[in-house]
C-alpha positions in Angstrom: 32.9 -8.5 -114.6 32.8 -12.0 -113.3 31.5 -12.6 -109.8 33.9 -14.5 -107.5 32.4 -17.2 -105.4 34.0 -18.7 -102.3 33.7 -22.4 -102.0 33.1 -23.6 -98.4 35.3 -26.4 -97.1 33.6 -29.5 -96.0 33.1 -29.7 -92.2 35.8 -31.4 -90.2 33.7 -32.4 -87.2 35.1 -29.7 -84.8 31.7 -29.0 -83.5 31.3 -32.6 -82.3 34.7 -32.5 -80.7 33.9 -29.4 -78.8 30.6 -30.8 -77.7 32.3 -33.9 -76.5 34.9 -31.9 -74.6 32.3 -29.8 -72.9 30.3 -32.9 -71.9 33.4 -34.5 -70.4 34.3 -31.4 -68.5 30.8 -31.0 -67.2 30.7 -34.7 -66.4 33.9 -34.6 -64.5 32.7 -31.6 -62.6 29.5 -33.4 -61.6 31.5 -36.5 -60.6 33.9 -34.3 -58.5 30.9 -32.7 -56.8 29.3 -36.1 -56.1 32.6 -37.4 -54.8 33.0 -34.4 -52.6 29.6 -34.9 -51.1 30.2 -38.7 -50.7 33.5 -38.2 -49.0 32.4 -35.4 -46.7 29.1 -36.9 -45.8 31.0 -40.2 -45.1 33.3 -38.4 -42.8 30.3 -37.0 -40.9 28.8 -40.4 -40.5 32.1 -41.9 -39.3 32.4 -39.1 -36.8 28.9 -39.6 -35.7 29.5 -43.4 -35.1 32.6 -42.7 -33.1 30.9 -40.1 -31.0 27.9 -42.4 -30.4 30.2 -45.3 -29.4 32.0 -43.0 -27.0 28.8 -41.6 -25.5 27.5 -45.2 -25.0 30.7 -46.3 -23.3 30.9 -43.1 -21.2 27.3 -43.3 -20.0 27.6 -47.0 -19.1 30.7 -46.2 -17.0 29.0 -43.3 -15.3 26.0 -45.5 -14.5 28.2 -48.2 -13.0 30.0 -45.6 -11.0 26.7 -44.3 -9.6 25.7 -47.8 -8.5 29.1 -48.7 -6.9 29.9 -45.3 -5.3 26.7 -43.2 -5.2 28.5 -40.4 -3.3 30.7 -39.9 -6.4 28.0 -40.2 -9.0 28.3 -36.5 -9.9 32.1 -36.4 -10.1 32.8 -38.5 -13.1 33.8 -36.1 -15.8 37.3 -37.6 -16.1 35.9 -41.1 -16.4 33.4 -40.0 -19.1 36.1 -38.2 -21.0 38.4 -41.2 -20.9 35.8 -43.5 -22.4 34.6 -41.0 -25.0 38.2 -40.3 -26.1 39.0 -44.0 -26.3 36.3 -44.5 -28.9 37.5 -41.6 -31.1 39.9 -42.2 -34.0 41.8 -39.1 -33.0 41.5 -39.9 -29.3 39.8 -36.6 -28.4 36.1 -35.7 -27.8 34.2 -33.0 -26.0 31.9 -34.1 -23.1 29.3 -31.3 -23.1 27.1 -32.7 -20.3 26.7 -35.3 -17.6 23.2 -35.1 -16.2 20.2 -37.0 -15.0 18.5 -38.1 -11.8 21.3 -40.0 -10.2 22.7 -38.8 -6.8 24.0 -35.3 -7.2 23.6 -35.1 -11.0 22.2 -31.9 -12.4 19.0 -32.0 -14.3 19.4 -32.4 -18.1 18.9 -29.4 -20.4 16.3 -29.6 -23.2 17.4 -32.2 -25.8 18.6 -31.0 -29.2 16.0 -31.0 -31.9 18.0 -33.3 -34.2 19.7 -36.7 -34.3 22.2 -35.7 -31.6 19.6 -36.1 -28.8 19.1 -39.3 -26.8 16.6 -41.8 -28.1 13.2 -42.4 -26.4 11.9 -40.7 -23.3 13.3 -40.5 -19.8 12.5 -43.7 -17.8 10.1 -43.1 -15.0 10.8 -44.1 -11.4 14.4 -45.2 -11.9 17.6 -43.2 -11.6 19.3 -42.4 -14.9 22.3 -40.5 -16.4 22.9 -39.0 -19.7 26.3 -38.2 -21.4 26.3 -35.8 -24.3 29.4 -35.4 -26.5 30.5 -33.3 -29.5 33.3 -33.1 -32.0 36.7 -32.0 -30.8 39.9 -32.2 -32.9 43.4 -32.5 -31.6 44.1 -28.9 -32.3 41.1 -27.9 -30.1 38.7 -27.1 -33.0 35.1 -28.1 -32.5 34.0 -28.4 -36.1 34.9 -31.2 -38.5 36.3 -29.5 -41.6 35.3 -30.7 -45.1 37.7 -32.4 -47.5 36.3 -31.2 -50.8 33.0 -29.4 -50.2 34.7 -26.3 -48.8 36.8 -25.8 -52.0 34.0 -26.5 -54.4 31.5 -24.3 -52.6 33.9 -21.4 -52.1 34.5 -21.9 -48.4 32.9 -23.9 -45.6 33.9 -23.9 -42.0 32.9 -27.4 -41.1 30.3 -29.2 -39.0 30.0 -29.9 -35.3 28.6 -33.4 -34.8 27.1 -34.5 -31.5 25.7 -37.7 -29.8 23.9 -38.6 -26.6 23.5 -41.8 -24.6 21.3 -42.5 -21.6 21.6 -45.3 -19.0 19.3 -46.3 -16.1 20.0 -48.6 -13.2 18.1 -50.5 -10.6 17.1 -54.0 -9.4 16.7 -56.6 -12.2 13.3 -57.9 -13.3 14.8 -60.3 -15.9 18.3 -61.5 -15.7 20.7 -64.4 -16.2 21.6 -65.8 -12.8 23.1 -68.9 -11.2 20.9 -72.0 -11.6 20.8 -72.0 -7.8 17.9 -70.4 -5.9 17.6 -69.3 -2.2 14.4 -68.8 -0.3 13.2 -65.3 0.3 12.5 -66.1 3.9 16.1 -67.2 4.4 17.4 -64.2 2.5 15.5 -62.0 4.9 16.9 -63.7 8.0 20.5 -63.7 6.7 20.3 -60.0 5.7 18.4 -58.6 8.6 15.3 -58.2 6.4 17.4 -56.5 3.7 19.4 -54.2 6.0 22.7 -56.1 6.5 24.9 -56.1 3.3 28.5 -55.8 2.7 29.0 -52.9 0.2 31.2 -54.8 -2.2 33.4 -54.3 -4.1 34.4 -50.8 -3.1 34.8 -51.7 0.5 37.2 -54.5 0.0 36.9 -57.8 1.8 34.5 -58.1 4.8 35.4 -59.6 8.1 34.7 -63.3 8.6 31.7 -62.3 10.7 29.9 -61.2 7.5 29.8 -64.9 6.3 26.4 -66.6 6.2 25.3 -70.2 5.9 22.6 -71.0 3.3 21.3 -74.5 4.0 19.9 -76.9 1.5 16.8 -77.8 3.6 14.6 -75.6 5.7 15.9 -75.7 9.3 16.4 -73.8 12.5 15.2 -70.2 12.2 13.2 -71.0 9.1 10.3 -72.1 11.2 9.1 -68.5 11.1 8.6 -68.6 7.3 4.9 -68.0 6.4 3.1 -70.6 4.3 2.7 -69.8 0.7 -0.6 -69.6 -1.3 -2.9 -72.5 -1.4 -1.1 -75.5 -3.1 2.4 -74.1 -2.4 4.8 -75.3 0.3 6.4 -73.2 2.9 9.7 -71.8 1.5 13.1 -72.7 3.0 16.6 -73.6 2.1 18.0 -73.6 -1.5 17.6 -75.6 -4.6 18.5 -75.9 -8.2 16.8 -74.4 -11.3 16.5 -76.3 -14.5 19.6 -75.8 -16.6 18.7 -76.6 -20.2 21.9 -75.1 -21.6 24.0 -77.2 -19.1 25.9 -74.0 -18.1 24.6 -73.4 -14.5 23.3 -70.1 -15.9 19.6 -69.5 -16.5 17.6 -66.4 -17.5 14.5 -66.0 -15.3 12.0 -63.3 -14.4 10.8 -62.1 -11.1 7.2 -63.0 -10.4 7.5 -66.0 -12.8 7.5 -69.7 -12.1 10.4 -72.0 -13.1 11.2 -75.7 -12.9 13.9 -77.1 -10.7 14.8 -79.8 -8.2 15.7 -80.1 -4.5 18.5 -82.7 -4.9 21.6 -82.8 -2.7 24.1 -82.9 -5.6 25.3 -80.1 -7.9 25.5 -80.9 -11.6 28.9 -80.9 -13.3 28.2 -77.5 -14.9 27.2 -76.0 -11.6 30.3 -77.5 -9.9 32.5 -75.8 -12.6 30.6 -72.5 -12.2 30.8 -72.6 -8.4 34.5 -73.4 -8.4 35.1 -70.5 -10.8 33.1 -68.1 -8.7 35.0 -69.3 -5.6 38.4 -68.8 -7.2 37.5 -65.3 -8.6 35.8 -64.1 -5.4 33.2 -62.7 -7.8 29.7 -61.4 -7.2 27.1 -63.7 -8.6 23.4 -63.1 -9.2 21.2 -65.5 -7.3 17.4 -65.9 -8.1 15.4 -65.7 -4.9 12.1 -67.7 -4.6 9.2 -67.1 -2.2 7.1 -70.2 -2.7 7.8 -73.7 -3.9 5.6 -76.6 -5.1 6.3 -80.3 -5.1 9.8 -81.7 -4.6 12.6 -83.6 -6.3 12.8 -83.2 -10.1 9.2 -82.0 -10.3 9.8 -78.9 -8.2 8.4 -75.6 -9.3 9.7 -72.3 -7.8 8.0 -69.0 -7.8 10.7 -66.3 -8.2 10.6 -63.2 -6.1 13.7 -61.3 -7.3 17.5 -61.4 -7.4 20.2 -61.1 -4.8 23.9 -60.5 -5.2 26.1 -63.0 -3.3 29.8 -63.8 -3.0 30.3 -67.5 -2.6 33.1 -68.3 -0.1 32.7 -72.1 0.2 30.3 -75.0 0.0 29.5 -78.5 1.4 27.5 -80.7 -1.1 27.4 -84.4 -1.9 31.0 -85.3 -3.0 31.8 -81.6 -3.6 33.1 -79.3 -0.9 35.5 -76.4 -0.3 36.5 -74.5 2.9 35.8 -70.8 3.0 38.5 -68.7 1.3 37.4 -65.9 3.6 37.7 -67.5 7.0 39.4 -70.8 6.3 36.7 -72.7 8.0 34.3 -75.5 7.0 31.0 -74.2 8.2 29.0 -77.4 7.4 29.9 -81.0 7.9 28.6 -84.5 8.0 25.3 -84.9 6.3 24.7 -81.1 6.2 24.5 -79.6 2.7 25.0 -75.9 2.5 26.6 -72.9 0.6 28.3 -70.1 2.5 29.3 -66.6 1.6 28.1 -63.1 2.1 25.4 -60.9 0.6 26.3 -57.6 -1.0 24.5 -54.5 -2.2 25.9 -53.5 -5.5 26.4 -53.9 -9.2 26.1 -57.2 -11.0 27.2 -57.6 -14.6 24.9 -60.1 -16.5 23.5 -60.6 -19.9 20.0 -60.1 -21.1 19.0 -58.2 -18.0 16.1 -55.7 -17.7 15.4 -53.3 -14.8 12.1 -53.4 -12.8 12.2 -56.1 -10.1 12.1 -55.7 -6.3 15.2 -54.5 -4.5 17.0 -57.4 -2.9 20.5 -55.8 -3.1 21.4 -56.4 -6.7 21.5 -53.7 -9.3 22.1 -53.7 -13.1 22.7 -51.0 -15.7 20.7 -50.8 -18.9 21.3 -48.6 -21.9 17.9 -46.8 -22.4 18.5 -44.0 -24.9 
């Protein structure tokens, strides 16, 4: 009996096709997983950026509100919500806390132990406010749902994202002010030693009796000004600070020394800046000096701090304007003067840093 043998067919490569198919399927699955992570993590980062921008804007608005109307410092939830919502793509955010050391603000709870907390430490010896925010969707949900990760992982409820911003406020130490400087002695006399301010802008326009004359040269009541340290002259009147950018704006620091001059004429940039401030009725930041050395173009001023001033008119060489407040010209003939009124309140300026003496002006800084 003959044995039958079965001849095997040559391989057709099916095993390779199957392996390739499996590799493709696995690869696609990995790519889908990576895509899910990238998309969902990207959404979390975008949400975080929106929340942080909203917290920054809301905290800044709260800080400015505390400066301008201290009695309403603690009642700014609507203001904070408005700024937080404006920075959200879906126009809705949850403000979970407004706290700090400003007037009437509650103390802040312990910070979160993650990236949602404010940066740095609470600033000492200055008032501050924090605004804390979290995710809120138009339907009221408080967790950002995943796009892919929930499906791939078999279910995921989403993530609540948070952010925090902290601002502080107080008198400026470093700030950009007008390239015009008044003497501290004259500031004291015109403000009743720092007690007579107009609480602008919340109080509206002051009466004409609030207007003060700041003279270019020391005169009249300035005879009571004490002499400065050895080598320094007695302070009085106002002068000009060096203006290297030709903008009539200069960044100076309290307790520092800066070059200037005591000339009678305003530069063209200062004429333009003064005219603009006059027309806008705006509050400007004025560096205040306490001692002065030399005269003319070689003058050196020692800066004491910053005051906030509303310019109402001026009488300078070839450049004058009557007061928009009273309609009067308060100087005439050979007199050279500025007139306006001093205010206690917020000044918006660039490159500012808190920490100077209190001469009426206040700024807001983002500190966390």
